[in-house]
Structure formats: C-alpha cells, structure tokens
C-alpha angles and dihedrals in degrees: 000000000000110000093224091051090049092051093047093051092045093050091048091051091046092050091048095050093045090056097051096092091056092047090050090059092058092068092065095031097125096051091042092050090049091052095045097041109032095160093048090046092055095046094047092045089054092045091050090049091053090047092053089047091052094052092043092053097035096124094046101053099094095248092304097109096106093048091048093046091051089051089050091050090048092054092049090049091050090052090050093048091048091050092047090052092051101045096264099318135093123219124236091254092052090049092051091050092049091046090054091050090050091048091052091048091048091052090050090051090050093048093047095047110109116169112203 
C-alpha cells in the first residue's frame, strides 16, 4: 500500500475516533444545556412560547404582527448578546430584565389579540 495513502487513512481514523466524545454529547445536548444553563433555558422557553403564540394568532393581532415579531427577535438577540458576554450564561439581573421584556410583550400580544 502506498505510504501516503496509509498515513492519510490513519490520520482520518485518528481524527474520527478523537472526536467521538464530543459527538456523543450532542445526543443529550438539550438536557445537558437545560442543566448547565437553567436561566437561559427558562428565558428561551418563554421566548419560544411567545413566538409560537405570535404565529398562531398572526391573523388576529390587528396588523401588529410585524412589530410584535420584531420585539420578540430583539429580546432573543439581547439574550444571546448577554450570554456571549458572560461565557454562555446570563446573570440573575439579566434574566429579570429579559423576563420583564417578555412579560411586556406577552401583555401586548394579549391586548392586540382580537378573534373575529
């Protein structure tokens, strides 16, 4: 067998086996993330619930869907920026601030909701 081919195959097998532990973590990623980042998990869960509610009620929001969706996006971006600044975590104060923004957005959605 060609020496270059042998080295290539060996290096590929070595690389693949050295990455197995990191791939194994991906299977349980969500539960692991929830456990390691409880504040972010709560904030993102609430943001996802608001997002689902917005799309579900899209036709009943009195033309305010785009504005509400932009506010939702802004909250999500703020959470990501806060987490990036803190090594993947958010502080209790940041969580409280984001929760206040989410509560305000939820109230606006509820006020604007008008089933026909």
